[in-house]
C-alpha positions in Angstrom: 42.2 -54.6 -12.0 43.1 -55.8 -8.4 46.4 -53.8 -8.6 44.5 -50.7 -9.8 41.9 -51.0 -7.0 44.6 -51.5 -4.4 46.5 -48.5 -5.8 43.4 -46.3 -5.7 42.6 -47.4 -2.1 46.1 -46.7 -0.9 46.0 -43.3 -2.4 42.7 -42.6 -0.7 43.9 -43.8 2.7 47.0 -41.7 2.4 44.7 -38.7 1.8 42.2 -39.4 4.6 44.7 -40.5 7.3 46.6 -37.3 6.9 43.5 -35.1 7.6 43.9 -33.2 10.9 40.3 -34.0 12.0 40.5 -37.7 11.5 42.2 -38.6 14.8 39.7 -36.7 16.9 36.8 -38.2 14.9 38.2 -41.7 15.4 38.6 -41.1 19.2 35.1 -39.8 19.5 33.7 -42.7 17.4 35.6 -45.1 19.7 33.8 -43.6 22.7 30.4 -43.9 20.9 30.7 -47.3 19.1 32.6 -49.2 21.8 29.9 -48.8 24.4 28.0 -52.1 25.2 25.0 -52.6 23.0 22.1 -55.1 22.7 19.8 -56.2 19.9 16.2 -57.2 19.8 14.9 -59.7 22.3 12.9 -62.7 21.1 11.1 -65.1 23.4 10.7 -68.8 22.7 9.2 -71.0 25.4 10.6 -69.9 28.7 13.8 -68.4 27.2 14.7 -65.0 25.9 17.2 -64.7 23.1 19.2 -61.6 22.3 22.5 -60.3 21.0 24.9 -58.2 23.1 28.3 -56.7 22.5 30.4 -55.9 25.5 32.8 -53.1 25.8 36.0 -53.9 24.0 34.4 -56.7 22.0 34.4 -56.6 18.2 31.2 -58.5 17.4 28.0 -59.1 19.4 27.5 -62.6 20.9 24.2 -64.5 21.2 22.8 -64.8 24.7 19.7 -66.3 26.3 18.0 -65.8 29.7 15.7 -68.3 31.3 13.6 -65.5 32.7 13.3 -61.9 31.6 15.6 -60.7 34.4 17.8 -63.7 35.1 21.6 -63.6 34.4 22.3 -64.0 30.7 24.2 -67.0 29.4 26.3 -66.8 26.3 25.5 -69.3 23.6 27.6 -68.3 20.7 30.6 -65.9 20.5 31.6 -65.1 17.0 34.7 -63.4 18.4 36.1 -66.9 19.2 35.3 -68.4 15.8 37.9 -66.6 13.8 40.8 -64.4 15.1 40.3 -62.1 12.0 36.6 -61.5 12.9 35.4 -62.5 9.4 32.8 -64.9 10.7 29.6 -63.2 11.8 26.2 -64.4 13.1 23.6 -63.6 10.5 20.2 -64.8 11.8 18.7 -67.0 14.5 15.6 -69.2 14.6 14.7 -70.7 18.0 12.3 -73.6 18.2 9.0 -73.0 19.8 10.0 -74.2 23.2 13.4 -72.5 23.1 15.4 -75.7 23.5 16.9 -75.7 20.0 18.3 -73.0 17.9 18.9 -72.8 14.1 21.3 -70.1 13.1 23.5 -69.1 10.1 27.1 -67.9 10.0 28.4 -65.6 7.3 32.0 -65.7 6.1 33.4 -62.3 5.2 30.0 -60.9 4.6 29.0 -63.6 2.1 25.3 -64.5 1.7 26.3 -68.1 1.0 25.9 -69.3 4.5 25.9 -72.6 6.4 22.9 -73.4 8.7 23.6 -74.9 12.1 21.4 -76.4 14.9 22.3 -76.0 18.5 21.0 -77.6 21.7 20.5 -74.5 23.8 21.1 -76.2 27.2 24.4 -77.9 26.3 25.5 -75.5 23.4 26.2 -78.7 21.4 25.9 -78.3 17.6 23.6 -81.1 16.5 23.4 -80.5 12.8 25.0 -78.6 9.9 23.7 -77.8 6.4 26.8 -76.5 4.7 26.4 -73.3 2.6 29.6 -73.9 0.8 28.0 -76.6 -1.4 24.4 -76.0 -0.8 23.5 -72.3 -0.2 20.7 -71.5 2.2 18.2 -68.7 1.5 19.8 -65.4 0.5 20.3 -62.7 3.0 17.8 -60.2 1.7 14.8 -62.0 3.1 15.9 -64.3 6.0 12.6 -63.8 7.8 10.7 -67.1 8.2 13.2 -69.0 6.1 13.3 -71.6 8.9 10.0 -72.9 10.4 10.2 -75.5 13.3 7.7 -78.3 14.0 6.4 -78.0 17.5 7.8 -81.4 18.5 11.3 -80.2 17.6 11.7 -83.2 15.2 12.8 -81.0 12.4 12.1 -77.8 10.5 11.2 -76.5 7.0 13.8 -74.3 5.3 14.7 -72.8 2.0 17.8 -73.5 -0.1 18.9 -74.1 -3.6 19.0 -77.7 -4.9 22.3 -79.5 -4.5 24.6 -78.7 -7.4 23.3 -75.2 -8.2 25.9 -73.2 -9.9 27.6 -70.5 -7.8 26.3 -67.7 -10.1 22.8 -69.0 -9.6 22.6 -69.2 -5.8 20.3 -66.2 -5.5 17.7 -68.1 -7.4 16.1 -71.6 -7.7 15.1 -71.6 -4.0 12.9 -74.5 -2.9 11.4 -75.6 0.4 12.9 -78.6 2.1 12.3 -80.5 5.4 15.2 -81.4 7.6 14.7 -84.0 10.3 17.3 -83.6 13.0 20.1 -86.1 12.9 19.6 -87.1 9.3 21.8 -86.3 6.3 20.8 -83.0 4.8 21.3 -84.4 1.3 18.4 -86.7 1.9 16.0 -83.9 2.9 12.8 -84.2 1.0 11.7 -81.4 -1.3 8.4 -80.2 0.2 7.4 -77.3 -2.1 8.7 -75.5 -5.1 9.4 -78.0 -7.8 7.4 -76.0 -10.3 8.6 -72.5 -9.1 10.2 -70.2 -11.6 13.8 -69.3 -11.3 13.3 -66.0 -9.5 10.5 -67.1 -7.1 11.4 -67.6 -3.4 9.2 -69.5 -0.9 9.0 -68.5 2.8 7.4 -71.1 5.2 5.4 -70.7 8.5 3.9 -73.5 10.6 0.9 -73.4 12.9 1.6 -73.7 16.6 0.1 -77.2 16.6 2.1 -78.3 13.5 -0.9 -79.2 11.5 -0.8 -76.4 8.9 2.1 -75.3 6.7 1.7 -72.0 4.9 4.1 -70.9 2.2 4.4 -67.4 0.8 6.0 -67.1 -2.6 7.6 -63.8 -3.7 8.9 -62.8 -7.1 10.3 -59.3 -7.6 12.1 -59.9 -10.8 9.3 -58.7 -13.1 7.6 -55.4 -13.9 5.8 -55.6 -10.5 6.1 -57.7 -7.4 4.0 -60.9 -7.6 2.9 -63.1 -4.7 1.3 -66.4 -4.0 0.2 -68.0 -0.8 -0.4 -71.8 -0.4 -1.5 -73.9 2.6 -1.0 -77.6 3.3 -3.0 -79.5 5.8 -0.4 -82.0 7.0 -3.2 -84.3 8.3 -4.7 -84.4 4.8 -1.5 -84.2 2.8 -3.1 -86.0 -0.1 -4.9 -82.7 -1.0 -1.5 -81.1 -1.5 -0.9 -77.4 -1.3 -4.0 -75.3 -1.8 -3.6 -71.9 -3.5 -5.0 -69.1 -1.4 -3.5 -66.1 -3.2 -2.4 -67.1 -6.7 0.0 -65.1 -8.9 -1.3 -61.7 -8.1 0.4 -58.3 -8.6 0.9 -57.4 -5.0 3.1 -58.0 -2.0 1.9 -60.2 0.9 3.0 -61.4 4.2 1.2 -64.2 6.1 1.0 -65.7 9.6 -1.0 -68.4 11.2 -2.8 -67.9 14.6 -5.0 -70.4 16.1 -7.5 -71.5 13.4 -7.0 -68.8 10.9 -4.5 -67.6 8.3 -3.9 -63.9 8.4 -2.6 -62.1 5.2 -1.3 -58.6 5.0 -1.8 -57.4 1.4 -1.8 -54.3 -0.7 -4.3 -55.7 -3.2 -6.6 -52.8 -3.9 -5.1 -51.2 -0.8 -1.9 -49.3 -1.5 -1.5 -48.5 2.3 -2.1 -52.2 3.2 -4.8 -54.1 4.8 -5.1 -57.3 6.8 -7.5 -60.2 5.8 -8.0 -63.6 7.2 -9.5 -67.0 6.3 -10.3 -70.1 8.4 -7.6 -72.7 7.9 -10.2 -75.5 7.7 -11.8 -73.7 4.8 -8.5 -72.7 3.1 -6.9 -76.1 3.3 -10.1 -77.8 2.2 -10.3 -76.3 -1.2 -8.7 -78.8 -3.7 -5.9 -77.4 -5.9 -7.9 -78.4 -9.0 -10.6 -75.9 -8.2 -8.8 -73.2 -10.2 -10.0 -70.6 -7.8 -8.0 -67.4 -8.4 -7.1 -64.8 -5.8 -9.9 -62.4 -6.7 -12.5 -65.2 -6.5 -11.2 -66.3 -3.1 -11.4 -62.7 -1.8 -15.0 -62.6 -2.9 -15.8 -65.7 -0.8 -17.6 -64.9 2.5 -15.0 -67.0 4.2 -12.5 -64.2 3.7 -12.8 -61.5 6.4 -11.2 -58.1 6.4 -9.6 -57.7 9.8 -7.9 -54.3 9.4 -9.2 -52.4 6.5 -7.0 -49.9 4.6 -6.7 -46.8 6.7 -5.2 -43.4 6.2 -1.6 -44.5 7.0 0.6 -47.4 5.8 0.3 -50.6 7.7 3.8 -51.8 8.5 4.6 -54.5 11.1 2.0 -56.6 12.8 1.9 -59.6 15.1 -0.7 -61.9 16.8 -0.4 -63.0 20.4 -3.1 -64.6 22.5 -6.4 -62.7 22.0 -4.7 -59.6 20.5 -3.5 -58.2 17.2 -0.8 -55.6 17.5 -0.4 -53.3 14.4 2.2 -50.7 13.6 1.3 -47.9 11.2 3.5 -45.1 9.9 2.1 -41.7 10.5 4.0 -38.6 9.5 7.1 -40.8 9.1 7.0 -42.1 12.7 5.7 -45.4 14.2 2.3 -45.8 16.0 1.2 -49.0 17.8 -2.4 -50.0 18.2 -4.1 -53.1 19.7 -7.1 -54.9 18.3 -8.9 -58.1 19.0 -8.6 -61.0 16.6 -11.5 -59.8 14.4 -10.2 -56.3 14.1 -12.1 -54.4 16.9 -10.0 -51.5 18.1 -9.0 -51.8 21.8 -6.2 -49.3 22.6 -3.4 -47.2 21.2 0.0 -47.8 22.9 1.6 -44.4 23.5 5.2 -44.9 22.4 8.1 -43.2 24.2 8.2 -40.4 21.5 8.7 -39.7 17.8 10.6 -42.7 16.6 10.4 -46.2 15.1 9.7 -49.7 16.2 12.5 -52.0 15.2 10.8 -55.3 16.1 7.6 -56.8 17.6 8.1 -60.2 19.2 5.7 -62.5 21.0 4.8 -66.2 21.4 1.4 -67.2 20.1 -0.1 -67.7 23.5 2.2 -65.6 25.6 1.2 -63.1 28.3 3.6 -60.5 27.0 4.9 -58.8 23.9 8.4 -57.3 23.5 9.2 -54.4 21.2 12.3 -52.4 20.3 12.2 -48.7 19.8 14.6 -45.9 18.9 14.7 -42.4 17.6 17.2 -40.0 16.2 18.4 -39.0 19.7 17.5 -42.1 21.7 19.4 -45.4 21.4 17.6 -48.7 21.0 15.4 -49.7 24.0 13.5 -52.9 24.5 10.1 -52.7 26.2 7.8 -55.3 27.7 4.0 -55.1 27.2 1.9 -56.8 29.8 -1.1 -58.3 28.0 -3.3 -58.2 31.1 -3.0 -54.5 31.5 -1.8 -53.5 28.0 0.8 -51.3 29.6 4.5 -51.4 29.0 7.8 -51.0 31.0 11.4 -50.5 30.0 13.3 -53.8 30.0 16.7 -52.7 28.6 18.2 -49.6 27.0 21.6 -49.1 25.3 23.6 -46.2 26.7 25.7 -43.9 24.4 28.1 -41.3 25.7 26.4 -38.1 24.5 23.8 -35.7 25.8 20.6 -35.7 23.7 19.5 -32.5 25.4 22.1 -30.6 23.3 20.4 -31.4 20.1 17.1 -30.8 18.3 15.1 -32.6 15.6 12.9 -30.8 13.1 10.6 -32.3 10.5 10.2 -30.0 7.5 8.4 -30.2 4.2 9.4 -28.9 0.8 8.2 -29.1 -2.8 10.0 -31.2 -5.3 10.2 -30.4 -9.0 6.7 -31.5 -9.7 5.2 -29.7 -6.7 4.9 -33.0 -4.6 5.5 -32.2 -1.0 8.4 -34.2 0.5 9.3 -34.5 4.2 12.7 -34.3 5.7 14.1 -34.6 9.2 16.9 -32.2 10.3 19.1 -33.1 13.3 21.4 -30.4 14.7 22.5 -28.5 17.8 19.9 -26.4 19.4 19.7 -22.7 18.5 21.7 -23.0 15.2 21.7 -19.8 13.1 20.3 -20.0 9.6 23.1 -17.9 8.2 24.0 -20.2 5.3 27.2 -21.3 7.1 26.2 -24.7 8.6 27.9 -27.8 7.1 25.1 -30.1 6.1 24.9 -33.6 4.9 21.7 -35.0 3.2 21.2 -38.8 3.7 18.6 -40.7 1.7 17.7 -43.9 -0.1 14.6 -43.7 -2.3 13.8 -47.2 -3.4 12.4 -50.7 -2.8 9.7 -49.4 -0.4 12.4 -48.8 2.3 11.2 -46.3 4.9 13.7 -44.0 6.6 12.1 -43.6 10.0 13.6 -41.9 13.0 16.4 -44.3 14.1 19.5 -43.8 16.2 22.8 -43.6 14.4 25.8 -43.0 16.7 28.3 -42.4 13.9 26.6 -39.1 13.1 27.2 -37.6 16.5 30.8 -36.2 15.9 29.4 -34.2 12.9 26.5 -32.9 15.0 28.8 -31.9 17.9 30.9 -29.8 15.5 27.8 -27.9 14.4 26.8 -29.9 11.4 23.2 -30.5 10.2 22.3 -34.1 9.3 19.2 -34.2 7.0 17.3 -37.4 6.2 15.1 -36.9 3.1 12.1 -39.3 2.7 12.3 -39.3 -1.0 9.8 -41.1 -3.2 10.6 -44.8 -3.8 10.4 -45.4 -0.1 7.4 -46.8 1.8 6.8 -43.9 4.2 3.4 -43.2 2.6 2.5 -46.6 1.2 2.8 -48.4 -2.1 1.8 -45.4 -4.3 4.7 -43.4 -2.7 7.0 -46.4 -3.5 5.8 -46.7 -7.1 6.2 -43.0 -7.6 10.0 -43.5 -7.4 10.4 -46.6 -9.5 11.0 -47.6 -13.1 10.1 -44.7 -15.5 9.4 -42.5 -12.4 12.9 -43.0 -10.9 13.9 -39.5 -11.8 11.4 -38.3 -9.1 13.9 -39.7 -6.5 16.7 -37.6 -7.8 14.5 -34.6 -8.1 13.6 -35.0 -4.4 17.2 -35.1 -3.4 18.0 -32.0 -5.5 15.0 -30.1 -4.2 16.0 -31.0 -0.6 19.4 -29.4 -1.2 17.9 -26.3 -2.9 15.4 -25.9 0.0 18.1 -26.1 2.7 20.0 -23.4 0.8 17.0 -21.1 0.2 16.0 -21.4 3.8 19.4 -20.3 5.0 20.5 -23.5 6.6 23.6 -23.9 4.4 25.1 -23.1 1.0 26.4 -25.3 -1.8 30.0 -25.0 -0.7 28.9 -26.5 2.7 26.5 -29.1 1.4 27.1 -32.9 1.0 25.1 -36.0 0.4 25.5 -39.6 1.5 23.8 -42.8 0.4 24.4 -46.5 0.4 23.5 -49.2 -2.1 20.4 -47.9 -3.9 21.1 -44.7 -2.0 24.6 -44.8 -3.6 22.8 -44.8 -6.9 20.8 -41.7 -5.8 23.8 -39.7 -4.8 25.8 -40.6 -7.9 22.8 -39.6 -10.1 22.4 -36.2 -8.4 26.1 -35.5 -8.5 26.0 -36.1 -12.2 22.8 -34.1 -12.7 23.6 -31.2 -10.4 27.4 -31.1 -9.7 27.1 -27.4 -8.8 24.8 -28.2 -5.8 27.1 -30.3 -3.8 30.6 -29.9 -2.4 31.0 -33.5 -1.3 29.4 -36.9 -2.1 29.9 -40.2 -0.3 28.5 -43.3 -2.1 28.7 -46.6 -0.4 28.4 -49.8 -2.5 26.5 -47.9 -5.2 24.6 -49.2 -8.2 25.9 -47.2 -11.1 25.6 -49.1 -14.4 21.9 -49.5 -15.1 22.5 -51.3 -18.4 24.2 -54.3 -16.8 23.0 -54.3 -13.1 20.8 -57.4 -13.7 23.8 -59.5 -14.7 25.5 -59.8 -11.3 24.5 -61.8 -8.2 20.8 -61.6 -7.5 20.1 -58.3 -9.1 17.3 -59.6 -11.3 15.3 -59.3 -8.1 15.6 -55.5 -8.5 13.8 -55.4 -11.9 10.4 -54.6 -10.3 11.9 -51.3 -9.0 14.3 -50.4 -11.8 13.0 -52.1 -14.9 14.7 -54.6 -17.1 17.6 -53.6 -19.4 16.6 -56.5 -21.6 13.3 -54.6 -22.4 13.8 -51.8 -25.0 11.3 -49.5 -23.3 12.8 -50.0 -19.9 16.3 -49.6 -21.2 15.3 -46.2 -22.6 14.4 -44.7 -19.3 17.2 -46.5 -17.5 19.7 -44.8 -19.8 18.2 -41.4 -19.1 19.6 -41.5 -15.5 22.2 -44.3 -15.3 25.1 -42.4 -13.6 27.8 -44.3 -15.5 26.2 -43.6 -18.9 25.0 -40.0 -18.3 28.3 -38.7 -16.9 29.6 -36.1 -19.5 33.1 -36.3 -20.9 34.0 -33.3 -18.8 32.4 -32.2 -15.5 33.2 -29.9 -12.7 32.7 -32.7 -10.2 32.2 -32.3 -6.5 34.5 -34.2 -4.2 33.6 -37.9 -4.4 34.3 -40.7 -2.0 33.2 -44.2 -3.2 33.2 -47.0 -0.7 33.5 -50.5 -2.2 33.3 -53.6 0.1 35.4 -56.2 -1.6 33.2 -59.2 -0.9 29.9 -57.6 -1.7 27.7 -60.2 -3.3 24.6 -58.0 -3.4 25.9 -55.0 -5.4 28.9 -56.1 -7.4 32.0 -54.0 -6.6 32.5 -53.4 -10.3 29.8 -50.8 -10.1 32.0 -48.8 -7.8 35.2 -49.4 -9.8 33.7 -48.4 -13.1 32.1 -45.2 -11.7 35.2 -44.2 -9.9 37.3 -44.6 -13.1 34.7 -42.6 -15.0 34.7 -39.8 -12.4 38.5 -39.7 -12.5 38.5 -39.4 -16.3 35.7 -36.8 -16.6 36.5 -34.5 -13.7 38.0 -31.1 -14.5 37.7 -29.6 -11.0 40.3 -29.7 -8.3 38.1 -31.7 -6.0 39.4 -35.2 -5.0 37.9 -38.3 -6.5 38.6 -41.2 -4.0 37.9 -44.9 -3.8 38.0 -46.7 -0.4 38.0 -50.5 -0.5 37.3 -52.9 2.4 38.6 -56.4 2.2 36.6 -59.4 3.5 33.5 -57.3 3.9 30.0 -57.7 2.6 27.5 -55.2 1.4 27.3 -53.0 4.5 31.0 -53.3 5.3 32.4 -55.3 8.1 30.3 -55.2 11.3 33.4 -55.5 13.5 33.5 -52.5 15.9 37.1 -51.5 15.0 36.4 -51.6 11.3 33.1 -49.8 11.6 35.0 -47.1 13.6 37.6 -46.8 10.9 35.0 -46.7 8.1 33.0 -43.9 9.7 36.1 -42.0 10.7 37.1 -42.0 7.0 33.6 -40.9 5.9 33.3 -38.1 8.4 36.9 -37.0 8.0 36.2 -36.6 4.3 33.0 -34.5 5.0 34.9 -32.4 7.6 37.6 -31.7 5.1 35.4 -30.8 2.2 32.7 -28.9 4.2 35.2 -26.7 6.1 35.3 -28.4 9.5 39.0 -29.1 9.6 
């Protein structure tokens, strides 16, 4: 198998490297992707933490500032950890006062990561919890997997029990407490002894350290299930009290002052925010047997933000304010409320785009948010809580002129007459003469919303007259949970119908024609583009599938893919298997097919979507294809699910992708 994969990769690289356009694309991508860039800024105590990659550097380093405008100080440089650049910084968790930092490092894109603790002032590493023998929480949901006590004596964190088999490290997660300086093997189990295999706990601690809240998520069944528990650490004998218990919904919780706030879609597909006093919540004995619906009927539960007309996305609490992001017409909006839900103000964002992060300390005088759009690189803004106005703090610069391009939002009807939105990015004043090379990008699953966001790698295609179309297919979260569910399980075909209808609309409206049309998707998006290539090979000239899911009969058997069952269904259930087999690309590919040009990208160390999905589908395409279009497989060694984040390797990867599209769509 390895020899065959290597042979296929070498054949692909010989084809792509010989393309006349590739060298120019590579040079342009070097200009675009080698510019200095920064990540989101997080404040903890008096310090501001952020990532930044300088010009010429392969990977971003972690920095901090002691004031918002003081000189940055580098804390951790992954470029120095390994000459091959295979060690990357995954996530960071500063303590409340900013003096300590917990962080995780990934080897070659692996989700089995070690957890480290650094003293920020001295940069000394104080503690290590090794991922090699004791994997820390998986990379899908790193948010709140570390929760510090306010006195910095230690933190709560999630991991598998010592001795968990390598094949089971995506499961069996429990909540432990690590006291600084002590052996991690002696860390006490705090919560999760009775959790089912697929359940994962996420902790959060009140700013005074008294209350510990744990959200438990399970997405391995027919629908997501959630639980919320609270422990009063000053009355530990009461144990963890169930606040939301085993309900068919998805929740997120935060503690602010004396209340627990819960974002839920229970009886609210677009989301709502409720709260309960912590003294009441933690005072209910676990033996009460009070279920979630009964708790919600209690007068102690208050609706803070009721379900509105648009999906409630991100939210954060700071001082006397509640900041809430909603998604309206597939773009972010930001509003401010008081702590009981009274509307105060709408923050007018810089334009049509998306908020990448909201960050604030519990009692801070400021809030930081990151924002970008299709034509605007990421910028970080500071909101002054006294005036509720904001100013620009930092913005990435990319070497291109956005005034040369335009963004349209269009709507079209899918097969069942559902109206679907799509963004089109292109040069101004294009002609709708059917001659524009066009690439449709989409995802369509797991409630992931494709909002306006900057992607520098697309610019060479746009500069050569291409149209980049982002389809907001069902299965995403752009219009709430009903939109998500409309593209899951037995309704998954809706996603593929949306992709196909997008292509047909672009042709009927004169933007392009099938010989100039391609599609591009990654992961679940790779499933989508493989499915539409099988179902409508005549519609596409070129298809790029990155780390795709392709075998819907066996997907659940690799890595942590049982976590996908809520979206896909279970192959172990006869009814679910019947609808999975109706669209599974590997199983529905006919014996002979006039295939479009196919480029499959298979990161070799992908432990989210097993590379065998790519290998099997590539072999099947090779066997079935009776057209003269190329069927290519590009590997990437020592790279995880998204490919290596090193700048040089990202440039090479996108140079190959766009050279393939240039070749097939007539831009050579």
